[in-house]
N, CA, C and O atoms as CSV, one atom per row, in Angstrom:
chain,resi,resn,atom,element,x,y,z
A,1,LYS,N,N,11.313,-69.532,-21.712
A,1,LYS,CA,C,11.013,-70.636,-22.614
A,1,LYS,C,C,10.107,-70.191,-23.756
A,1,LYS,O,O,10.289,-70.596,-24.905
A,2,ARG,N,N,9.132,-69.355,-23.422
A,2,ARG,CA,C,8.205,-68.880,-24.450
A,2,ARG,C,C,8.950,-68.138,-25.556
A,2,ARG,O,O,8.712,-68.358,-26.743
A,3,GLU,N,N,9.857,-67.252,-25.138
A,3,GLU,CA,C,10.602,-66.464,-26.113
A,3,GLU,C,C,11.468,-67.354,-26.996
A,3,GLU,O,O,11.572,-67.139,-28.203
A,4,ALA,N,N,12.085,-68.354,-26.380
A,4,ALA,CA,C,12.911,-69.294,-27.137
A,4,ALA,C,C,12.059,-70.059,-28.152
A,4,ALA,O,O,12.504,-70.316,-29.271
A,5,ALA,N,N,10.843,-70.421,-27.764
A,5,ALA,CA,C,9.952,-71.131,-28.674
A,5,ALA,C,C,9.608,-70.263,-29.881
A,5,ALA,O,O,9.542,-70.760,-31.005
A,6,TRP,N,N,9.388,-68.972,-29.652
A,6,TRP,CA,C,9.098,-68.068,-30.764
A,6,TRP,C,C,10.308,-67.935,-31.685
A,6,TRP,O,O,10.162,-67.887,-32.906
A,7,VAL,N,N,11.494,-67.877,-31.100
A,7,VAL,CA,C,12.716,-67.783,-31.915
A,7,VAL,C,C,12.861,-69.035,-32.781
A,7,VAL,O,O,13.135,-68.945,-33.978
A,8,ILE,N,N,12.676,-70.196,-32.168
A,8,ILE,CA,C,12.791,-71.465,-32.903
A,8,ILE,C,C,11.747,-71.509,-34.012
A,8,ILE,O,O,12.042,-71.916,-35.136
A,9,SER,N,N,10.534,-71.091,-33.692
A,9,SER,CA,C,9.476,-71.060,-34.703
A,9,SER,C,C,9.873,-70.171,-35.876
A,9,SER,O,O,9.685,-70.541,-37.034
A,10,ASN,N,N,10.414,-69.012,-35.575
A,10,ASN,CA,C,10.839,-68.093,-36.636
A,10,ASN,C,C,11.956,-68.691,-37.492
A,10,ASN,O,O,11.950,-68.544,-38.714
A,11,VAL,N,N,12.907,-69.360,-36.853
A,11,VAL,CA,C,14.009,-69.977,-37.598
A,11,VAL,C,C,13.476,-71.077,-38.516
A,11,VAL,O,O,13.936,-71.216,-39.650
A,12,THR,N,N,12.507,-71.860,-38.030
A,12,THR,CA,C,11.981,-72.936,-38.870
A,12,THR,C,C,11.181,-72.394,-40.045
A,12,THR,O,O,11.010,-73.086,-41.049
A,13,HIS,N,N,10.691,-71.166,-39.934
A,13,HIS,CA,C,9.939,-70.556,-41.037
A,13,HIS,C,C,10.856,-69.905,-42.060
A,13,HIS,O,O,10.602,-69.981,-43.262
A,14,GLY,N,N,11.926,-69.263,-41.586
A,14,GLY,CA,C,12.763,-68.508,-42.504
A,14,GLY,C,C,14.185,-69.003,-42.629
A,14,GLY,O,O,14.954,-68.488,-43.440
A,15,GLY,N,N,14.546,-69.999,-41.833
A,15,GLY,CA,C,15.920,-70.490,-41.852
A,15,GLY,C,C,16.174,-71.479,-42.971
A,15,GLY,O,O,15.257,-71.930,-43.659
A,16,THR,N,N,17.422,-71.794,-43.129
A,16,THR,CA,C,17.821,-72.775,-44.141
A,16,THR,C,C,17.628,-74.191,-43.600
A,16,THR,O,O,17.402,-74.390,-42.406
A,17,VAL,N,N,17.719,-75.149,-44.481
A,17,VAL,CA,C,17.641,-76.556,-44.076
A,17,VAL,C,C,18.732,-76.856,-43.053
A,17,VAL,O,O,18.493,-77.572,-42.080
A,18,VAL,N,N,19.925,-76.310,-43.270
A,18,VAL,CA,C,21.045,-76.516,-42.338
A,18,VAL,C,C,20.695,-75.962,-40.955
A,18,VAL,O,O,20.965,-76.606,-39.941
A,19,ASP,N,N,20.092,-74.766,-40.914
A,19,ASP,CA,C,19.685,-74.166,-39.637
A,19,ASP,C,C,18.672,-75.047,-38.909
A,19,ASP,O,O,18.795,-75.292,-37.709
A,20,ILE,N,N,17.681,-75.515,-39.643
A,20,ILE,CA,C,16.607,-76.310,-39.042
A,20,ILE,C,C,17.140,-77.656,-38.558
A,20,ILE,O,O,16.778,-78.118,-37.476
A,21,LYS,N,N,17.992,-78.280,-39.354
A,21,LYS,CA,C,18.578,-79.559,-38.932
A,21,LYS,C,C,19.465,-79.374,-37.701
A,21,LYS,O,O,19.528,-80.256,-36.845
A,22,ALA,N,N,20.148,-78.237,-37.608
A,22,ALA,CA,C,20.971,-77.954,-36.426
A,22,ALA,C,C,20.094,-77.801,-35.185
A,22,ALA,O,O,20.427,-78.319,-34.119
A,23,LEU,N,N,18.988,-77.100,-35.322
A,23,LEU,CA,C,18.071,-76.941,-34.181
A,23,LEU,C,C,17.572,-78.294,-33.686
A,23,LEU,O,O,17.567,-78.568,-32.486
A,24,ALA,N,N,17.156,-79.127,-34.622
A,24,ALA,CA,C,16.584,-80.415,-34.251
A,24,ALA,C,C,17.654,-81.419,-33.827
A,24,ALA,O,O,17.474,-82.150,-32.853
A,25,GLY,N,N,18.753,-81.452,-34.551
A,25,GLY,CA,C,19.790,-82.451,-34.285
A,25,GLY,C,C,20.769,-82.045,-33.208
A,25,GLY,O,O,20.866,-82.708,-32.176
A,26,ASN,N,N,21.497,-80.966,-33.433
A,26,ASN,CA,C,22.544,-80.542,-32.501
A,26,ASN,C,C,21.994,-79.946,-31.212
A,26,ASN,O,O,22.515,-80.200,-30.126
A,27,PHE,N,N,20.942,-79.153,-31.343
A,27,PHE,CA,C,20.427,-78.440,-30.176
A,27,PHE,C,C,19.241,-79.121,-29.511
A,27,PHE,O,O,18.755,-78.658,-28.479
A,28,LYS,N,N,18.774,-80.220,-30.097
A,28,LYS,CA,C,17.688,-81.019,-29.504
A,28,LYS,C,C,16.513,-80.151,-29.047
A,28,LYS,O,O,16.102,-80.207,-27.888
A,29,CYS,N,N,15.984,-79.355,-29.962
A,29,CYS,CA,C,14.912,-78.424,-29.608
A,29,CYS,C,C,13.540,-79.085,-29.504
A,29,CYS,O,O,12.620,-78.486,-28.949
A,30,LEU,N,N,13.378,-80.296,-30.019
A,30,LEU,CA,C,12.049,-80.895,-30.038
A,30,LEU,C,C,11.456,-81.186,-28.651
A,30,LEU,O,O,10.289,-80.860,-28.434
A,31,PRO,N,N,12.191,-81.780,-27.703
A,31,PRO,CA,C,11.580,-82.018,-26.391
A,31,PRO,C,C,11.095,-80.741,-25.686
A,31,PRO,O,O,9.980,-80.731,-25.165
A,32,PRO,N,N,11.898,-79.662,-25.654
A,32,PRO,CA,C,11.371,-78.455,-25.016
A,32,PRO,C,C,10.161,-77.872,-25.757
A,32,PRO,O,O,9.245,-77.344,-25.126
A,33,LEU,N,N,10.156,-77.967,-27.083
A,33,LEU,CA,C,8.990,-77.500,-27.828
A,33,LEU,C,C,7.756,-78.316,-27.459
A,33,LEU,O,O,6.673,-77.765,-27.265
A,34,CYS,N,N,7.928,-79.618,-27.364
A,34,CYS,CA,C,6.795,-80.478,-27.005
A,34,CYS,C,C,6.269,-80.144,-25.607
A,34,CYS,O,O,5.060,-80.156,-25.378
A,35,ASP,N,N,7.173,-79.849,-24.680
A,35,ASP,CA,C,6.740,-79.454,-23.331
A,35,ASP,C,C,5.845,-78.221,-23.384
A,35,ASP,O,O,4.860,-78.126,-22.652
A,36,LEU,N,N,6.192,-77.288,-24.248
A,36,LEU,CA,C,5.438,-76.040,-24.343
A,36,LEU,C,C,4.111,-76.192,-25.088
A,36,LEU,O,O,3.314,-75.255,-25.121
A,37,LEU,N,N,3.870,-77.348,-25.679
A,37,LEU,CA,C,2.562,-77.589,-26.296
A,37,LEU,C,C,1.445,-77.590,-25.256
A,37,LEU,O,O,0.269,-77.480,-25.602
A,38,GLU,N,N,1.813,-77.715,-23.990
A,38,GLU,CA,C,0.814,-77.714,-22.922
A,38,GLU,C,C,0.518,-76.302,-22.408
A,38,GLU,O,O,-0.147,-76.127,-21.387
A,39,SER,N,N,1.013,-75.318,-23.119
A,39,SER,CA,C,0.771,-73.918,-22.778
A,39,SER,C,C,-0.726,-73.616,-22.846
A,39,SER,O,O,-1.487,-74.330,-23.500
A,40,LYS,N,N,-1.124,-72.574,-22.179
A,40,LYS,CA,C,-2.518,-72.119,-22.229
A,40,LYS,C,C,-2.723,-71.070,-23.313
A,40,LYS,O,O,-3.839,-70.586,-23.506
A,41,GLU,N,N,-1.649,-70.712,-24.027
A,41,GLU,CA,C,-1.711,-69.670,-25.051
A,41,GLU,C,C,-1.891,-70.297,-26.440
A,41,GLU,O,O,-0.960,-70.906,-26.967
A,42,PRO,N,N,-3.063,-70.154,-27.025
A,42,PRO,CA,C,-3.303,-70.759,-28.341
A,42,PRO,C,C,-2.303,-70.326,-29.413
A,42,PRO,O,O,-1.871,-71.153,-30.216
A,43,ASN,N,N,-1.932,-69.054,-29.440
A,43,ASN,CA,C,-0.986,-68.601,-30.469
A,43,ASN,C,C,0.381,-69.253,-30.313
A,43,ASN,O,O,1.037,-69.560,-31.309
A,44,LEU,N,N,0.815,-69.467,-29.082
A,44,LEU,CA,C,2.086,-70.139,-28.836
A,44,LEU,C,C,1.998,-71.602,-29.262
A,44,LEU,O,O,2.916,-72.123,-29.896
A,45,ILE,N,N,0.907,-72.258,-28.919
A,45,ILE,CA,C,0.720,-73.659,-29.309
A,45,ILE,C,C,0.767,-73.795,-30.830
A,45,ILE,O,O,1.421,-74.696,-31.356
A,46,LEU,N,N,0.077,-72.906,-31.528
A,46,LEU,CA,C,0.060,-72.955,-32.992
A,46,LEU,C,C,1.447,-72.711,-33.570
A,46,LEU,O,O,1.846,-73.381,-34.522
A,47,ALA,N,N,2.184,-71.765,-33.009
A,47,ALA,CA,C,3.544,-71.486,-33.484
A,47,ALA,C,C,4.453,-72.694,-33.267
A,47,ALA,O,O,5.281,-73.018,-34.119
A,48,ILE,N,N,4.294,-73.349,-32.133
A,48,ILE,CA,C,5.109,-74.532,-31.837
A,48,ILE,C,C,4.755,-75.676,-32.780
A,48,ILE,O,O,5.643,-76.374,-33.269
A,49,MET,N,N,3.474,-75.871,-33.039
A,49,MET,CA,C,3.085,-76.928,-33.975
A,49,MET,C,C,3.595,-76.623,-35.381
A,49,MET,O,O,3.986,-77.536,-36.108
A,50,ASP,N,N,3.594,-75.349,-35.769
A,50,ASP,CA,C,4.185,-74.973,-37.062
A,50,ASP,C,C,5.670,-75.313,-37.099
A,50,ASP,O,O,6.169,-75.844,-38.091
A,51,ALA,N,N,6.369,-75.005,-36.013
A,51,ALA,CA,C,7.807,-75.299,-35.946
A,51,ALA,C,C,8.053,-76.800,-36.035
A,51,ALA,O,O,8.934,-77.244,-36.771
A,52,ILE,N,N,7.283,-77.577,-35.293
A,52,ILE,CA,C,7.436,-79.033,-35.323
A,52,ILE,C,C,7.157,-79.560,-36.732
A,52,ILE,O,O,7.886,-80.412,-37.242
A,53,GLU,N,N,6.102,-79.047,-37.347
A,53,GLU,CA,C,5.791,-79.480,-38.708
A,53,GLU,C,C,6.910,-79.126,-39.680
A,53,GLU,O,O,7.258,-79.932,-40.544
A,54,ASN,N,N,7.475,-77.930,-39.547
A,54,ASN,CA,C,8.583,-77.533,-40.421
A,54,ASN,C,C,9.803,-78.422,-40.214
A,54,ASN,O,O,10.470,-78.791,-41.180
A,55,ILE,N,N,10.098,-78.764,-38.978
A,55,ILE,CA,C,11.226,-79.651,-38.679
A,55,ILE,C,C,10.989,-81.030,-39.278
A,55,ILE,O,O,11.885,-81.607,-39.895
A,56,LEU,N,N,9.776,-81.560,-39.095
A,56,LEU,CA,C,9.465,-82.872,-39.658
A,56,LEU,C,C,9.504,-82.849,-41.177
A,56,LEU,O,O,9.947,-83.816,-41.797
A,57,ARG,N,N,9.052,-81.774,-41.779
A,57,ARG,CA,C,9.082,-81.645,-43.237
A,57,ARG,C,C,10.529,-81.659,-43.743
A,57,ARG,O,O,10.836,-82.307,-44.744
A,58,VAL,N,N,11.410,-80.943,-43.048
A,58,VAL,CA,C,12.824,-80.938,-43.424
A,58,VAL,C,C,13.413,-82.334,-43.258
A,58,VAL,O,O,14.169,-82.799,-44.112
A,59,GLY,N,N,13.066,-83.005,-42.154
A,59,GLY,CA,C,13.546,-84.369,-41.947
A,59,GLY,C,C,13.086,-85.301,-43.053
A,59,GLY,O,O,13.854,-86.129,-43.541
A,60,LYS,N,N,11.834,-85.161,-43.443
A,60,LYS,CA,C,11.277,-86.012,-44.503
A,60,LYS,C,C,11.967,-85.765,-45.831
A,60,LYS,O,O,12.237,-86.706,-46.577
A,61,SER,N,N,12.256,-84.504,-46.133
A,61,SER,CA,C,12.899,-84.195,-47.414
A,61,SER,C,C,14.400,-84.499,-47.404
A,61,SER,O,O,15.005,-84.688,-48.459
A,62,SER,N,N,14.998,-84.546,-46.207
A,62,SER,CA,C,16.435,-84.808,-46.110
A,62,SER,C,C,16.752,-86.287,-46.214
A,62,SER,O,O,17.494,-86.725,-47.094
A,63,SER,N,N,16.169,-87.050,-45.291
A,63,SER,CA,C,16.421,-88.490,-45.305
A,63,SER,C,C,15.439,-89.192,-44.371
A,63,SER,O,O,14.994,-88.613,-43.380
A,64,PRO,N,N,15.107,-90.429,-44.689
A,64,PRO,CA,C,14.217,-91.193,-43.806
A,64,PRO,C,C,14.795,-91.331,-42.393
A,64,PRO,O,O,14.049,-91.401,-41.416
A,65,THR,N,N,16.120,-91.370,-42.292
A,65,THR,CA,C,16.770,-91.492,-40.986
A,65,THR,C,C,16.528,-90.254,-40.146
A,65,THR,O,O,16.227,-90.360,-38.957
A,66,ASP,N,N,16.656,-89.072,-40.755
A,66,ASP,CA,C,16.396,-87.827,-40.017
A,66,ASP,C,C,14.955,-87.781,-39.538
A,66,ASP,O,O,14.699,-87.481,-38.371
A,67,LEU,N,N,14.016,-88.074,-40.418
A,67,LEU,CA,C,12.600,-88.044,-40.049
A,67,LEU,C,C,12.326,-89.015,-38.912
A,67,LEU,O,O,11.652,-88.668,-37.942
A,68,GLU,N,N,12.846,-90.223,-39.029
A,68,GLU,CA,C,12.634,-91.233,-37.989
A,68,GLU,C,C,13.212,-90.764,-36.649
A,68,GLU,O,O,12.595,-90.960,-35.602
A,69,GLU,N,N,14.390,-90.147,-36.686
A,69,GLU,CA,C,15.018,-89.635,-35.469
A,69,GLU,C,C,14.131,-88.572,-34.818
A,69,GLU,O,O,13.928,-88.595,-33.604
A,70,TYR,N,N,13.603,-87.642,-35.617
A,70,TYR,CA,C,12.771,-86.568,-35.077
A,70,TYR,C,C,11.465,-87.120,-34.502
A,70,TYR,O,O,11.032,-86.702,-33.428
A,71,ILE,N,N,10.846,-88.052,-35.211
A,71,ILE,CA,C,9.598,-88.657,-34.724
A,71,ILE,C,C,9.848,-89.400,-33.422
A,71,ILE,O,O,9.068,-89.276,-32.477
A,72,ASN,N,N,10.932,-90.175,-33.362
A,72,ASN,CA,C,11.253,-90.910,-32.131
A,72,ASN,C,C,11.472,-89.960,-30.960
A,72,ASN,O,O,11.024,-90.227,-29.844
A,73,GLU,N,N,12.149,-88.872,-31.213
A,73,GLU,CA,C,12.406,-87.888,-30.166
A,73,GLU,C,C,11.095,-87.301,-29.636
A,73,GLU,O,O,10.923,-87.135,-28.428
A,74,ILE,N,N,10.189,-86.995,-30.536
A,74,ILE,CA,C,8.886,-86.448,-30.141
A,74,ILE,C,C,8.092,-87.484,-29.355
A,74,ILE,O,O,7.468,-87.150,-28.348
A,75,GLU,N,N,8.110,-88.724,-29.798
A,75,GLU,CA,C,7.382,-89.783,-29.097
A,75,GLU,C,C,7.979,-90.047,-27.721
A,75,GLU,O,O,7.242,-90.228,-26.752
A,76,GLU,N,N,9.311,-90.071,-27.624
A,76,GLU,CA,C,9.976,-90.369,-26.352
A,76,GLU,C,C,9.722,-89.313,-25.288
A,76,GLU,O,O,9.695,-89.628,-24.098
A,77,CYS,N,N,9.536,-88.062,-25.701
A,77,CYS,CA,C,9.301,-87.010,-24.707
A,77,CYS,C,C,7.809,-86.796,-24.445
A,77,CYS,O,O,7.436,-85.887,-23.704
A,78,GLY,N,N,6.961,-87.619,-25.044
A,78,GLY,CA,C,5.525,-87.514,-24.823
A,78,GLY,C,C,4.820,-86.526,-25.741
A,78,GLY,O,O,3.641,-86.230,-25.543
A,79,GLY,N,N,5.523,-86.017,-26.737
A,79,GLY,CA,C,4.939,-85.025,-27.634
A,79,GLY,C,C,3.772,-85.544,-28.453
A,79,GLY,O,O,2.807,-84.817,-28.690
A,80,SER,N,N,3.849,-86.802,-28.891
A,80,SER,CA,C,2.739,-87.336,-29.691
A,80,SER,C,C,1.485,-87.481,-28.834
A,80,SER,O,O,0.373,-87.290,-29.325
A,81,GLU,N,N,1.655,-87.818,-27.558
A,81,GLU,CA,C,0.505,-87.899,-26.650
A,81,GLU,C,C,-0.115,-86.523,-26.434
A,81,GLU,O,O,-1.337,-86.382,-26.385
A,82,ILE,N,N,0.737,-85.513,-26.306
A,82,ILE,CA,C,0.226,-84.150,-26.138
A,82,ILE,C,C,-0.543,-83.740,-27.388
A,82,ILE,O,O,-1.609,-83.133,-27.287
A,83,LEU,N,N,-0.011,-84.068,-28.569
A,83,LEU,CA,C,-0.712,-83.758,-29.813
A,83,LEU,C,C,-2.070,-84.450,-29.865
A,83,LEU,O,O,-3.045,-83.871,-30.344
A,84,GLU,N,N,-2.139,-85.687,-29.373
A,84,GLU,CA,C,-3.418,-86.394,-29.325
A,84,GLU,C,C,-4.407,-85.649,-28.430
A,84,GLU,O,O,-5.578,-85.505,-28.782
A,85,HIS,N,N,-3.944,-85.180,-27.286
A,85,HIS,CA,C,-4.818,-84.431,-26.370
A,85,HIS,C,C,-5.258,-83.102,-26.984
A,85,HIS,O,O,-6.370,-82.635,-26.736
A,86,LEU,N,N,-4.389,-82.502,-27.779
A,86,LEU,CA,C,-4.732,-81.218,-28.402
A,86,LEU,C,C,-5.853,-81.354,-29.433
A,86,LEU,O,O,-6.443,-80.354,-29.840
A,87,GLN,N,N,-6.146,-82.571,-29.851
A,87,GLN,CA,C,-7.274,-82.775,-30.754
A,87,GLN,C,C,-8.610,-82.491,-30.057
A,87,GLN,O,O,-9.647,-82.379,-30.711
A,88,GLU,N,N,-8.576,-82.376,-28.737
A,88,GLU,CA,C,-9.776,-82.062,-27.954
A,88,GLU,C,C,-9.799,-80.591,-27.539
A,88,GLU,O,O,-10.658,-80.180,-26.759
A,89,HIS,N,N,-8.864,-79.803,-28.054
A,89,HIS,CA,C,-8.755,-78.389,-27.679
A,89,HIS,C,C,-9.965,-77.611,-28.189
A,89,HIS,O,O,-10.526,-77.936,-29.236
A,90,ASP,N,N,-10.357,-76.592,-27.451
A,90,ASP,CA,C,-11.485,-75.741,-27.836
A,90,ASP,C,C,-11.208,-74.960,-29.119
A,90,ASP,O,O,-12.128,-74.654,-29.878
A,91,ASN,N,N,-9.946,-74.643,-29.355
A,91,ASN,CA,C,-9.563,-73.872,-30.534
A,91,ASN,C,C,-9.547,-74.802,-31.747
A,91,ASN,O,O,-8.784,-75.766,-31.794
A,92,ASP,N,N,-10.398,-74.499,-32.723
A,92,ASP,CA,C,-10.544,-75.350,-33.900
A,92,ASP,C,C,-9.249,-75.461,-34.709
A,92,ASP,O,O,-8.943,-76.521,-35.256
A,93,GLU,N,N,-8.498,-74.373,-34.781
A,93,GLU,CA,C,-7.238,-74.376,-35.521
A,93,GLU,C,C,-6.216,-75.323,-34.874
A,93,GLU,O,O,-5.473,-76.019,-35.566
A,94,ILE,N,N,-6.195,-75.336,-33.542
A,94,ILE,CA,C,-5.297,-76.247,-32.816
A,94,ILE,C,C,-5.721,-77.686,-33.062
A,94,ILE,O,O,-4.883,-78.555,-33.303
A,95,TYR,N,N,-7.013,-77.933,-33.001
A,95,TYR,CA,C,-7.519,-79.280,-33.280
A,95,TYR,C,C,-7.076,-79.737,-34.670
A,95,TYR,O,O,-6.525,-80.828,-34.820
A,96,LYS,N,N,-7.316,-78.904,-35.685
A,96,LYS,CA,C,-7.003,-79.278,-37.066
A,96,LYS,C,C,-5.504,-79.510,-37.271
A,96,LYS,O,O,-5.105,-80.469,-37.931
A,97,LYS,N,N,-4.680,-78.631,-36.704
A,97,LYS,CA,C,-3.233,-78.755,-36.886
A,97,LYS,C,C,-2.692,-79.994,-36.169
A,97,LYS,O,O,-1.835,-80.694,-36.709
A,98,SER,N,N,-3.184,-80.271,-34.963
A,98,SER,CA,C,-2.707,-81.460,-34.242
A,98,SER,C,C,-3.132,-82.725,-34.982
A,98,SER,O,O,-2.359,-83.677,-35.088
A,99,TYR,N,N,-4.352,-82.733,-35.489
A,99,TYR,CA,C,-4.837,-83.877,-36.260
A,99,TYR,C,C,-3.952,-84.099,-37.493
A,99,TYR,O,O,-3.551,-85.227,-37.782
A,100,LYS,N,N,-3.654,-83.018,-38.213
A,100,LYS,CA,C,-2.839,-83.109,-39.424
A,100,LYS,C,C,-1.429,-83.621,-39.125
A,100,LYS,O,O,-0.906,-84.470,-39.847
A,101,LEU,N,N,-0.816,-83.103,-38.059
A,101,LEU,CA,C,0.529,-83.571,-37.694
A,101,LEU,C,C,0.527,-85.063,-37.397
A,101,LEU,O,O,1.388,-85.803,-37.873
A,102,LEU,N,N,-0.445,-85.497,-36.609
A,102,LEU,CA,C,-0.521,-86.917,-36.267
A,102,LEU,C,C,-0.784,-87.767,-37.509
A,102,LEU,O,O,-0.155,-88.808,-37.699
A,103,ALA,N,N,-1.707,-87.324,-38.342
A,103,ALA,CA,C,-2.046,-88.094,-39.537
A,103,ALA,C,C,-0.884,-88.158,-40.530
A,103,ALA,O,O,-0.632,-89.196,-41.142
A,104,ASP,N,N,-0.185,-87.041,-40.679
A,104,ASP,CA,C,0.891,-86.985,-41.669
A,104,ASP,C,C,2.174,-87.680,-41.233
A,104,ASP,O,O,2.873,-88.264,-42.061
A,105,TYR,N,N,2.490,-87.624,-39.941
A,105,TYR,CA,C,3.809,-88.096,-39.503
A,105,TYR,C,C,3.792,-89.247,-38.506
A,105,TYR,O,O,4.751,-90.015,-38.437
A,106,PHE,N,N,2.724,-89.376,-37.738
A,106,PHE,CA,C,2.734,-90.397,-36.691
A,106,PHE,C,C,1.841,-91.581,-37.017
A,106,PHE,O,O,2.130,-92.707,-36.612
A,107,PHE,N,N,0.759,-91.338,-37.746
A,107,PHE,CA,C,-0.145,-92.410,-38.130
A,107,PHE,C,C,-0.449,-92.306,-39.620
A,107,PHE,O,O,-1.614,-92.244,-40.013
A,108,PRO,N,N,0.603,-92.288,-40.460
A,108,PRO,CA,C,0.337,-92.134,-41.896
A,108,PRO,C,C,-0.431,-93.328,-42.450
A,108,PRO,O,O,-0.281,-94.455,-41.978
A,109,LYS,N,N,-1.258,-93.062,-43.461
A,109,LYS,CA,C,-2.004,-94.139,-44.107
A,109,LYS,C,C,-1.051,-95.010,-44.890
A,109,LYS,O,O,-0.091,-94.523,-45.486
A,110,ASP,N,N,-1.317,-96.278,-44.887
A,110,ASP,CA,C,-0.554,-97.225,-45.691
A,110,ASP,C,C,-1.154,-97.237,-47.080
A,110,ASP,O,O,-2.217,-97.820,-47.300
A,111,ASP,N,N,-0.473,-96.592,-48.025
A,111,ASP,CA,C,-0.994,-96.446,-49.375
A,111,ASP,C,C,-1.285,-97.798,-50.048
A,111,ASP,O,O,-2.229,-97.935,-50.826
A,112,GLU,N,N,-0.457,-98.776,-49.726
A,112,GLU,CA,C,-0.602,-100.071,-50.363
A,112,GLU,C,C,-1.897,-100.768,-49.961
A,112,GLU,O,O,-2.581,-101.356,-50.799
A,113,ASN,N,N,-2.225,-100.698,-48.678
A,113,ASN,CA,C,-3.400,-101.397,-48.164
A,113,ASN,C,C,-4.606,-100.485,-48.007
A,113,ASN,O,O,-5.710,-100.955,-47.735
A,114,GLY,N,N,-4.400,-99.170,-48.178
A,114,GLY,CA,C,-5.509,-98.247,-48.015
A,114,GLY,C,C,-5.966,-98.108,-46.588
A,114,GLY,O,O,-7.093,-97.682,-46.332
A,115,VAL,N,N,-5.104,-98.463,-45.649
A,115,VAL,CA,C,-5.452,-98.417,-44.231
A,115,VAL,C,C,-5.201,-97.035,-43.685
A,115,VAL,O,O,-5.432,-96.788,-42.502
């Protein structure tokens, strides 16, 4: 699983939009990635969060439907809860990245109301 997570992370960094959408849509890579967020290896956790962020970024730039699908998938498998717990991680980089993912994609500010 660890090796597969590194491969997915690499594809999300250097792959095309089509490649990334295939990983997230056709191959349903988000639930297994979220499971691995509970790893004890900080570098693996950071790589997985980078991959998730890249997938969400592609979803956001592609269509609101894609982004919503990816967010729902992460929430349904407990990934957003794991990200919340990672905000208490000893590693400052993990804390910052988990906070940013949650703020940007799961609890975005309402620009209209300033909330």
